[in-house]
N, CA, C and O atoms as CSV, one atom per row, in Angstrom:
chain,resi,resn,atom,element,x,y,z
A,1,MET,N,N,129.335,169.259,86.517
A,1,MET,CA,C,129.739,168.472,85.374
A,1,MET,C,C,128.710,168.543,84.251
A,1,MET,O,O,129.039,168.312,83.088
A,2,THR,N,N,127.478,168.859,84.595
A,2,THR,CA,C,126.455,168.927,83.558
A,2,THR,C,C,126.428,170.284,82.857
A,2,THR,O,O,125.725,170.451,81.860
A,3,ASP,N,N,127.181,171.245,83.364
A,3,ASP,CA,C,127.227,172.578,82.747
A,3,ASP,C,C,128.564,173.231,83.091
A,3,ASP,O,O,128.611,174.206,83.841
A,4,LEU,N,N,129.639,172.691,82.544
A,4,LEU,CA,C,130.977,173.212,82.854
A,4,LEU,C,C,131.165,174.598,82.271
A,4,LEU,O,O,131.006,174.804,81.068
A,5,ASP,N,N,131.499,175.533,83.120
A,5,ASP,CA,C,131.761,176.897,82.681
A,5,ASP,C,C,133.259,177.050,82.422
A,5,ASP,O,O,133.957,177.791,83.115
A,6,LEU,N,N,133.732,176.328,81.406
A,6,LEU,CA,C,135.148,176.346,81.018
A,6,LEU,C,C,135.248,176.620,79.526
A,6,LEU,O,O,134.422,176.152,78.743
A,7,ALA,N,N,136.251,177.368,79.145
A,7,ALA,CA,C,136.460,177.650,77.728
A,7,ALA,C,C,136.823,176.368,76.989
A,7,ALA,O,O,137.395,175.445,77.568
A,8,ASP,N,N,136.486,176.323,75.717
A,8,ASP,CA,C,136.832,175.178,74.873
A,8,ASP,C,C,138.335,174.955,74.890
A,8,ASP,O,O,139.118,175.900,74.793
A,9,ALA,N,N,138.728,173.690,75.014
A,9,ALA,CA,C,140.134,173.266,74.969
A,9,ALA,C,C,141.006,174.003,75.985
A,9,ALA,O,O,142.191,174.228,75.739
A,10,SER,N,N,140.427,174.375,77.116
A,10,SER,CA,C,141.170,175.136,78.123
A,10,SER,C,C,141.847,174.268,79.180
A,10,SER,O,O,142.657,174.768,79.961
A,11,MET,N,N,141.530,172.984,79.215
A,11,MET,CA,C,142.066,172.099,80.245
A,11,MET,C,C,143.104,171.146,79.645
A,11,MET,O,O,142.895,170.567,78.579
A,12,ALA,N,N,144.214,171.000,80.347
A,12,ALA,CA,C,145.254,170.060,79.900
A,12,ALA,C,C,144.879,168.630,80.259
A,12,ALA,O,O,145.315,167.699,79.582
A,13,GLY,N,N,144.083,168.428,81.305
A,13,GLY,CA,C,143.649,167.101,81.729
A,13,GLY,C,C,142.517,167.220,82.723
A,13,GLY,O,O,142.328,168.273,83.331
A,14,LEU,N,N,141.759,166.142,82.893
A,14,LEU,CA,C,140.643,166.120,83.835
A,14,LEU,C,C,140.673,164.827,84.637
A,14,LEU,O,O,141.036,163.769,84.122
A,15,VAL,N,N,140.284,164.929,85.916
A,15,VAL,CA,C,140.137,163.774,86.790
A,15,VAL,C,C,138.714,163.802,87.345
A,15,VAL,O,O,138.263,164.818,87.875
A,16,ALA,N,N,138.015,162.676,87.218
A,16,ALA,CA,C,136.677,162.525,87.794
A,16,ALA,C,C,136.726,161.268,88.656
A,16,ALA,O,O,136.424,160.172,88.184
A,17,TRP,N,N,137.105,161.431,89.915
A,17,TRP,CA,C,137.376,160.324,90.822
A,17,TRP,C,C,136.129,160.039,91.647
A,17,TRP,O,O,135.861,160.731,92.629
A,18,TYR,N,N,135.373,159.035,91.258
A,18,TYR,CA,C,134.113,158.653,91.889
A,18,TYR,C,C,133.114,159.803,91.896
A,18,TYR,O,O,132.207,159.818,92.729
A,19,SER,N,N,133.254,160.749,91.006
A,19,SER,CA,C,132.340,161.895,90.984
A,19,SER,C,C,131.161,161.683,90.047
A,19,SER,O,O,130.227,162.484,90.052
A,20,LEU,N,N,131.178,160.631,89.248
A,20,LEU,CA,C,130.057,160.356,88.352
A,20,LEU,C,C,128.979,159.496,89.005
A,20,LEU,O,O,127.951,159.220,88.386
A,21,VAL,N,N,129.201,159.074,90.244
A,21,VAL,CA,C,128.289,158.127,90.890
A,21,VAL,C,C,126.893,158.706,91.109
A,21,VAL,O,O,125.937,157.947,91.267
A,22,HIS,N,N,126.756,160.023,91.122
A,22,HIS,CA,C,125.450,160.638,91.337
A,22,HIS,C,C,124.828,161.159,90.043
A,22,HIS,O,O,123.749,161.750,90.072
A,23,VAL,N,N,125.495,160.949,88.913
A,23,VAL,CA,C,124.991,161.395,87.616
A,23,VAL,C,C,124.186,160.254,86.990
A,23,VAL,O,O,124.727,159.169,86.782
A,24,PRO,N,N,122.905,160.477,86.685
A,24,PRO,CA,C,122.097,159.428,86.061
A,24,PRO,C,C,122.634,159.049,84.676
A,24,PRO,O,O,123.297,159.848,84.015
A,25,ASP,N,N,122.337,157.826,84.254
A,25,ASP,CA,C,122.831,157.331,82.964
A,25,ASP,C,C,122.489,158.257,81.808
A,25,ASP,O,O,123.314,158.460,80.917
A,26,ASP,N,N,121.279,158.824,81.807
A,26,ASP,CA,C,120.876,159.656,80.673
A,26,ASP,C,C,121.600,161.002,80.634
A,26,ASP,O,O,121.451,161.744,79.663
A,27,GLU,N,N,122.375,161.333,81.658
A,27,GLU,CA,C,123.157,162.574,81.653
A,27,GLU,C,C,124.651,162.338,81.447
A,27,GLU,O,O,125.419,163.294,81.342
A,28,ILE,N,N,125.072,161.067,81.388
A,28,ILE,CA,C,126.497,160.768,81.211
A,28,ILE,C,C,127.000,161.265,79.854
A,28,ILE,O,O,128.083,161.845,79.780
A,29,GLY,N,N,126.245,161.051,78.791
A,29,GLY,CA,C,126.667,161.518,77.465
A,29,GLY,C,C,126.944,163.014,77.435
A,29,GLY,O,O,128.010,163.424,76.977
A,30,PRO,N,N,126.011,163.848,77.914
A,30,PRO,CA,C,126.284,165.287,77.958
A,30,PRO,C,C,127.472,165.654,78.855
A,30,PRO,O,O,128.226,166.572,78.534
A,31,VAL,N,N,127.645,164.943,79.979
A,31,VAL,CA,C,128.797,165.212,80.844
A,31,VAL,C,C,130.094,164.917,80.095
A,31,VAL,O,O,131.022,165.725,80.129
A,32,PHE,N,N,130.167,163.768,79.419
A,32,PHE,CA,C,131.373,163.431,78.669
A,32,PHE,C,C,131.587,164.406,77.504
A,32,PHE,O,O,132.728,164.693,77.144
A,33,ALA,N,N,130.514,164.910,76.921
A,33,ALA,CA,C,130.649,165.926,75.861
A,33,ALA,C,C,131.260,167.205,76.432
A,33,ALA,O,O,132.098,167.830,75.782
A,34,HIS,N,N,130.853,167.599,77.634
A,34,HIS,CA,C,131.464,168.766,78.289
A,34,HIS,C,C,132.945,168.519,78.570
A,34,HIS,O,O,133.783,169.394,78.352
A,35,PHE,N,N,133.258,167.312,79.058
A,35,PHE,CA,C,134.660,166.972,79.319
A,35,PHE,C,C,135.468,167.116,78.033
A,35,PHE,O,O,136.537,167.725,78.033
A,36,ARG,N,N,134.956,166.554,76.936
A,36,ARG,CA,C,135.683,166.598,75.663
A,36,ARG,C,C,135.872,168.039,75.193
A,36,ARG,O,O,136.957,168.422,74.756
A,37,ARG,N,N,134.818,168.823,75.286
A,37,ARG,CA,C,134.882,170.215,74.852
A,37,ARG,C,C,135.930,170.987,75.644
A,37,ARG,O,O,136.674,171.782,75.069
A,38,ALA,N,N,135.998,170.767,76.945
A,38,ALA,CA,C,136.915,171.516,77.804
A,38,ALA,C,C,138.363,171.048,77.683
A,38,ALA,O,O,139.286,171.812,77.966
A,39,LEU,N,N,138.571,169.796,77.263
A,39,LEU,CA,C,139.932,169.258,77.146
A,39,LEU,C,C,140.592,169.657,75.836
A,39,LEU,O,O,139.935,169.786,74.803
A,40,ARG,N,N,141.887,169.847,75.899
A,40,ARG,CA,C,142.673,170.047,74.678
A,40,ARG,C,C,142.727,168.735,73.907
A,40,ARG,O,O,142.625,167.673,74.522
A,41,PRO,N,N,142.884,168.765,72.578
A,41,PRO,CA,C,143.045,167.519,71.824
A,41,PRO,C,C,144.204,166.702,72.397
A,41,PRO,O,O,145.289,167.230,72.643
A,42,GLY,N,N,143.961,165.423,72.603
A,42,GLY,CA,C,144.956,164.542,73.193
A,42,GLY,C,C,145.006,164.601,74.703
A,42,GLY,O,O,145.762,163.854,75.324
A,43,GLY,N,N,144.210,165.481,75.312
A,43,GLY,CA,C,144.215,165.636,76.768
A,43,GLY,C,C,143.717,164.392,77.469
A,43,GLY,O,O,142.790,163.741,76.987
A,44,PRO,N,N,144.322,164.045,78.610
A,44,PRO,CA,C,143.931,162.840,79.335
A,44,PRO,C,C,142.719,163.058,80.240
A,44,PRO,O,O,142.485,164.147,80.763
A,45,LEU,N,N,141.969,161.983,80.401
A,45,LEU,CA,C,140.832,161.939,81.310
A,45,LEU,C,C,140.986,160.685,82.164
A,45,LEU,O,O,141.110,159.581,81.635
A,46,LEU,N,N,140.979,160.856,83.475
A,46,LEU,CA,C,141.088,159.742,84.410
A,46,LEU,C,C,139.776,159.639,85.176
A,46,LEU,O,O,139.381,160.576,85.869
A,47,LEU,N,N,139.098,158.492,85.051
A,47,LEU,CA,C,137.814,158.261,85.706
A,47,LEU,C,C,137.906,157.095,86.667
A,47,LEU,O,O,138.634,156.133,86.421
A,48,SER,N,N,137.176,157.181,87.752
A,48,SER,CA,C,136.994,156.050,88.649
A,48,SER,C,C,135.539,156.046,89.078
A,48,SER,O,O,134.930,157.101,89.254
A,49,PHE,N,N,134.982,154.844,89.247
A,49,PHE,CA,C,133.570,154.728,89.567
A,49,PHE,C,C,133.292,153.369,90.205
A,49,PHE,O,O,134.100,152.444,90.113
A,50,HIS,N,N,132.130,153.271,90.854
A,50,HIS,CA,C,131.686,152.018,91.446
A,50,HIS,C,C,131.240,151.079,90.325
A,50,HIS,O,O,130.613,151.516,89.360
A,51,VAL,N,N,131.561,149.798,90.453
A,51,VAL,CA,C,131.184,148.808,89.446
A,51,VAL,C,C,129.926,148.076,89.880
A,51,VAL,O,O,129.773,147.714,91.047
A,52,GLY,N,N,129.036,147.865,88.935
A,52,GLY,CA,C,127.813,147.120,89.183
A,52,GLY,C,C,126.761,147.476,88.165
A,52,GLY,O,O,127.035,148.152,87.173
A,53,ASP,N,N,125.550,147.013,88.422
A,53,ASP,CA,C,124.438,147.231,87.491
A,53,ASP,C,C,123.284,148.008,88.112
A,53,ASP,O,O,122.306,148.318,87.432
A,54,GLU,N,N,123.390,148.319,89.385
A,54,GLU,CA,C,122.237,148.887,90.052
A,54,GLU,C,C,122.451,150.342,90.454
A,54,GLU,O,O,123.569,150.849,90.538
A,55,SER,N,N,121.308,150.979,90.696
A,55,SER,CA,C,121.281,152.315,91.298
A,55,SER,C,C,120.504,152.165,92.595
A,55,SER,O,O,119.506,151.447,92.653
A,56,ARG,N,N,120.968,152.846,93.632
A,56,ARG,CA,C,120.241,152.763,94.903
A,56,ARG,C,C,120.155,154.146,95.529
A,56,ARG,O,O,121.024,154.997,95.339
A,57,LEU,N,N,119.094,154.335,96.270
A,57,LEU,CA,C,118.886,155.589,96.987
A,57,LEU,C,C,119.674,155.533,98.280
A,57,LEU,O,O,119.522,154.603,99.072
A,58,LYS,N,N,120.506,156.520,98.487
A,58,LYS,CA,C,121.292,156.616,99.718
A,58,LYS,C,C,120.642,157.691,100.589
A,58,LYS,O,O,120.450,158.825,100.149
A,59,THR,N,N,120.303,157.325,101.833
A,59,THR,CA,C,119.587,158.243,102.720
A,59,THR,C,C,120.422,158.708,103.903
A,59,THR,O,O,119.991,159.563,104.678
A,60,GLN,N,N,121.629,158.138,104.043
A,60,GLN,CA,C,122.494,158.544,105.147
A,60,GLN,C,C,123.926,158.652,104.642
A,60,GLN,O,O,124.460,157.720,104.042
A,61,GLU,N,N,124.530,159.794,104.894
A,61,GLU,CA,C,125.913,160.047,104.500
A,61,GLU,C,C,126.836,159.534,105.597
A,61,GLU,O,O,126.393,159.230,106.705
A,62,TYR,N,N,128.115,159.443,105.279
A,62,TYR,CA,C,129.099,159.059,106.285
A,62,TYR,C,C,128.976,159.988,107.489
A,62,TYR,O,O,128.819,161.198,107.324
A,63,GLY,N,N,129.045,159.446,108.668
A,63,GLY,CA,C,128.876,160.233,109.878
A,63,GLY,C,C,127.431,160.343,110.314
A,63,GLY,O,O,127.141,160.999,111.314
A,64,GLY,N,N,126.506,159.710,109.582
A,64,GLY,CA,C,125.113,159.689,109.973
A,64,GLY,C,C,124.281,160.860,109.507
A,64,GLY,O,O,123.116,160.965,109.892
A,65,HIS,N,N,124.824,161.740,108.699
A,65,HIS,CA,C,124.073,162.899,108.219
A,65,HIS,C,C,123.015,162.454,107.214
A,65,HIS,O,O,123.305,161.655,106.324
A,66,PRO,N,N,121.784,162.968,107.351
A,66,PRO,CA,C,120.732,162.573,106.403
A,66,PRO,C,C,120.987,163.157,105.021
A,66,PRO,O,O,121.518,164.259,104.879
A,67,MET,N,N,120.597,162.397,104.012
A,67,MET,CA,C,120.701,162.854,102.631
A,67,MET,C,C,119.709,162.060,101.792
A,67,MET,O,O,119.137,161.078,102.266
A,68,LYS,N,N,119.507,162.474,100.569
A,68,LYS,CA,C,118.650,161.745,99.647
A,68,LYS,C,C,119.250,161.897,98.253
A,68,LYS,O,O,118.997,162.882,97.559
A,69,THR,N,N,120.043,160.914,97.855
A,69,THR,CA,C,120.679,160.944,96.543
A,69,THR,C,C,120.870,159.520,96.038
A,69,THR,O,O,120.989,158.578,96.821
A,70,TYR,N,N,120.896,159.384,94.738
A,70,TYR,CA,C,121.114,158.072,94.146
A,70,TYR,C,C,122.594,157.838,93.895
A,70,TYR,O,O,123.335,158.757,93.546
A,71,VAL,N,N,123.007,156.601,94.077
A,71,VAL,CA,C,124.361,156.160,93.765
A,71,VAL,C,C,124.232,155.158,92.622
A,71,VAL,O,O,123.550,154.141,92.749
A,72,HIS,N,N,124.892,155.454,91.509
A,72,HIS,CA,C,124.799,154.624,90.308
A,72,HIS,C,C,126.083,153.822,90.136
A,72,HIS,O,O,127.184,154.374,90.145
A,73,ARG,N,N,125.924,152.520,89.982
A,73,ARG,CA,C,127.048,151.625,89.690
A,73,ARG,C,C,126.974,151.267,88.219
A,73,ARG,O,O,125.891,151.109,87.655
A,74,ARG,N,N,128.160,151.139,87.596
A,74,ARG,CA,C,128.199,150.902,86.150
A,74,ARG,C,C,129.243,149.865,85.788
A,74,ARG,O,O,130.179,149.620,86.549
A,75,ARG,N,N,129.080,149.264,84.634
A,75,ARG,CA,C,130.038,148.306,84.093
A,75,ARG,C,C,131.114,149.062,83.312
A,75,ARG,O,O,130.796,149.987,82.565
A,76,PRO,N,N,132.392,148.678,83.478
A,76,PRO,CA,C,133.477,149.354,82.757
A,76,PRO,C,C,133.275,149.372,81.241
A,76,PRO,O,O,133.588,150.368,80.588
A,77,GLY,N,N,132.760,148.288,80.682
A,77,GLY,CA,C,132.534,148.254,79.233
A,77,GLY,C,C,131.527,149.288,78.773
A,77,GLY,O,O,131.684,149.874,77.702
A,78,GLN,N,N,130.489,149.521,79.575
A,78,GLN,CA,C,129.484,150.526,79.232
A,78,GLN,C,C,130.085,151.931,79.306
A,78,GLN,O,O,129.847,152.757,78.425
A,79,VAL,N,N,130.860,152.200,80.353
A,79,VAL,CA,C,131.489,153.522,80.485
A,79,VAL,C,C,132.474,153.739,79.332
A,79,VAL,O,O,132.538,154.834,78.773
A,80,ALA,N,N,133.234,152.712,78.976
A,80,ALA,CA,C,134.170,152.822,77.844
A,80,ALA,C,C,133.418,153.117,76.549
A,80,ALA,O,O,133.879,153.921,75.739
A,81,ALA,N,N,132.274,152.480,76.346
A,81,ALA,CA,C,131.473,152.743,75.139
A,81,ALA,C,C,130.960,154.178,75.125
A,81,ALA,O,O,130.986,154.836,74.086
A,82,TRP,N,N,130.488,154.670,76.283
A,82,TRP,CA,C,130.035,156.066,76.358
A,82,TRP,C,C,131.183,157.022,76.053
A,82,TRP,O,O,130.992,158.018,75.356
A,83,LEU,N,N,132.370,156.724,76.570
A,83,LEU,CA,C,133.536,157.570,76.286
A,83,LEU,C,C,133.847,157.571,74.798
A,83,LEU,O,O,134.092,158.627,74.215
A,84,ASN,N,N,133.839,156.418,74.192
A,84,ASN,CA,C,134.102,156.320,72.754
A,84,ASN,C,C,133.084,157.139,71.958
A,84,ASN,O,O,133.448,157.865,71.033
A,85,ASP,N,N,131.807,157.016,72.327
A,85,ASP,CA,C,130.755,157.779,71.653
A,85,ASP,C,C,130.959,159.286,71.794
A,85,ASP,O,O,130.560,160.057,70.921
A,86,ALA,N,N,131.583,159.701,72.900
A,86,ALA,CA,C,131.792,161.127,73.166
A,86,ALA,C,C,133.089,161.662,72.558
A,86,ALA,O,O,133.381,162.851,72.689
A,87,GLY,N,N,133.871,160.807,71.896
A,87,GLY,CA,C,135.093,161.282,71.252
A,87,GLY,C,C,136.355,161.058,72.053
A,87,GLY,O,O,137.311,161.823,71.929
A,88,PHE,N,N,136.373,160.025,72.873
A,88,PHE,CA,C,137.563,159.648,73.636
A,88,PHE,C,C,138.051,158.277,73.184
A,88,PHE,O,O,137.282,157.469,72.663
A,89,THR,N,N,139.328,158.032,73.388
A,89,THR,CA,C,139.914,156.717,73.190
A,89,THR,C,C,140.360,156.200,74.544
A,89,THR,O,O,141.199,156.813,75.205
A,90,VAL,N,N,139.800,155.071,74.957
A,90,VAL,CA,C,140.197,154.457,76.233
A,90,VAL,C,C,141.515,153.732,76.004
A,90,VAL,O,O,141.605,152.847,75.154
A,91,GLU,N,N,142.536,154.113,76.767
A,91,GLU,CA,C,143.865,153.527,76.619
A,91,GLU,C,C,144.160,152.467,77.667
A,91,GLU,O,O,144.982,151.582,77.431
A,92,ALA,N,N,143.504,152.537,78.822
A,92,ALA,CA,C,143.754,151.555,79.877
A,92,ALA,C,C,142.561,151.509,80.804
A,92,ALA,O,O,141.865,152.505,81.005
A,93,GLN,N,N,142.337,150.322,81.370
A,93,GLN,CA,C,141.310,150.194,82.394
A,93,GLN,C,C,141.684,149.048,83.315
A,93,GLN,O,O,142.335,148.083,82.914
A,94,THR,N,N,141.254,149.183,84.557
A,94,THR,CA,C,141.478,148.146,85.553
A,94,THR,C,C,140.327,148.166,86.541
A,94,THR,O,O,139.621,149.166,86.672
A,95,THR,N,N,140.147,147.057,87.231
A,95,THR,CA,C,139.151,147.010,88.292
A,95,THR,C,C,139.856,146.862,89.625
A,95,THR,O,O,140.934,146.274,89.714
A,96,LEU,N,N,139.243,147.394,90.643
A,96,LEU,CA,C,139.734,147.321,92.009
A,96,LEU,C,C,138.793,146.422,92.772
A,96,LEU,O,O,137.577,146.527,92.611
A,97,GLY,N,N,139.321,145.542,93.598
A,97,GLY,CA,C,138.424,144.667,94.312
A,97,GLY,C,C,139.075,143.978,95.481
A,97,GLY,O,O,140.258,144.149,95.778
A,98,SER,N,N,138.254,143.198,96.122
A,98,SER,CA,C,138.697,142.360,97.225
A,98,SER,C,C,138.295,140.936,96.885
A,98,SER,O,O,137.748,140.683,95.812
A,99,ALA,N,N,138.557,140.018,97.778
A,99,ALA,CA,C,138.154,138.631,97.551
A,99,ALA,C,C,136.631,138.502,97.489
A,99,ALA,O,O,136.112,137.565,96.882
A,100,GLU,N,N,135.917,139.434,98.112
A,100,GLU,CA,C,134.467,139.350,98.175
A,100,GLU,C,C,133.750,140.057,97.032
A,100,GLU,O,O,132.677,139.620,96.617
A,101,SER,N,N,134.323,141.137,96.517
A,101,SER,CA,C,133.576,141.898,95.521
A,101,SER,C,C,134.483,142.809,94.707
A,101,SER,O,O,135.628,143.080,95.070
A,102,THR,N,N,133.927,143.270,93.595
A,102,THR,CA,C,134.572,144.303,92.800
A,102,THR,C,C,134.144,145.642,93.372
A,102,THR,O,O,132.950,145.916,93.499
A,103,LEU,N,N,135.104,146.466,93.713
A,103,LEU,CA,C,134.804,147.732,94.376
A,103,LEU,C,C,134.688,148.904,93.411
A,103,LEU,O,O,133.867,149.800,93.607
A,104,GLY,N,N,135.506,148.894,92.375
A,104,GLY,CA,C,135.489,150.021,91.469
A,104,GLY,C,C,136.275,149.737,90.219
A,104,GLY,O,O,136.855,148.664,90.054
A,105,ALA,N,N,136.286,150.710,89.345
A,105,ALA,CA,C,137.050,150.617,88.109
A,105,ALA,C,C,137.732,151.951,87.860
A,105,ALA,O,O,137.265,153.002,88.298
A,106,ILE,N,N,138.841,151.884,87.151
A,106,ILE,CA,C,139.584,153.068,86.730
A,106,ILE,C,C,139.754,152.979,85.225
A,106,ILE,O,O,140.194,151.953,84.707
A,107,LEU,N,N,139.408,154.046,84.520
A,107,LEU,CA,C,139.618,154.133,83.079
A,107,LEU,C,C,140.469,155.356,82.782
A,107,LEU,O,O,140.254,156.431,83.341
A,108,PHE,N,N,141.432,155.177,81.897
A,108,PHE,CA,C,142.272,156.274,81.421
A,108,PHE,C,C,141.978,156.430,79.938
A,108,PHE,O,O,142.101,155.476,79.170
A,109,ALA,N,N,141.590,157.635,79.539
A,109,ALA,CA,C,141.233,157.905,78.146
A,109,ALA,C,C,141.864,159.204,77.696
A,109,ALA,O,O,142.313,160.013,78.509
A,110,ARG,N,N,141.889,159.390,76.391
A,110,ARG,CA,C,142.371,160.651,75.808
A,110,ARG,C,C,141.329,161.202,74.854
A,110,ARG,O,O,140.619,160.460,74.174
A,111,ARG,N,N,141.258,162.526,74.822
A,111,ARG,CA,C,140.359,163.201,73.887
A,111,ARG,C,C,140.892,163.014,72.473
A,111,ARG,O,O,142.041,163.345,72.184
A,112,GLN,N,N,140.064,162.490,71.614
A,112,GLN,CA,C,140.431,162.337,70.206
A,112,GLN,C,C,140.474,163.720,69.561
A,112,GLN,O,O,139.714,164.611,69.940
A,113,PRO,N,N,141.358,163.895,68.593
A,113,PRO,CA,C,141.377,165.181,67.887
A,113,PRO,C,C,140.113,165.342,67.035
A,113,PRO,O,O,139.458,164.363,66.675
A,114,ASP,N,N,139.792,166.582,66.727
A,114,ASP,CA,C,138.652,166.853,65.834
A,114,ASP,C,C,138.980,166.317,64.445
A,114,ASP,O,O,140.123,166.384,63.992
A,115,THR,N,N,137.962,165.787,63.780
A,115,THR,CA,C,138.151,165.311,62.406
A,115,THR,C,C,137.617,166.357,61.446
A,115,THR,O,O,136.633,167.041,61.724
A,116,GLN,N,N,138.272,166.459,60.343
A,116,GLN,CA,C,137.876,167.459,59.330
A,116,GLN,C,C,136.965,166.841,58.296
A,116,GLN,O,O,136.530,167.524,57.369
């Protein structure tokens, strides 16, 4: 996601389903810029991510396999602002949760057309 080898405006739509959780905050802007570049004008982008304010080091993967990676949780409003800054319009968002906690968020956005 930090270096998409895709032609400009070559994608009709993109889905990033919990795939941004390992991307640090300072790399989200460039990732969204790549998404915008690769999408056709008006193309949809569907994102889902963990909700929260913290980043934590994860040392064990599902099944007990060792790993060392950070998991970043974010607020939907912050992600929407980053999308707007990158040239997207957020059309819908929702949060997923249980009685105990908010588990995630889903944002649906479209690539804004280029301005002259």
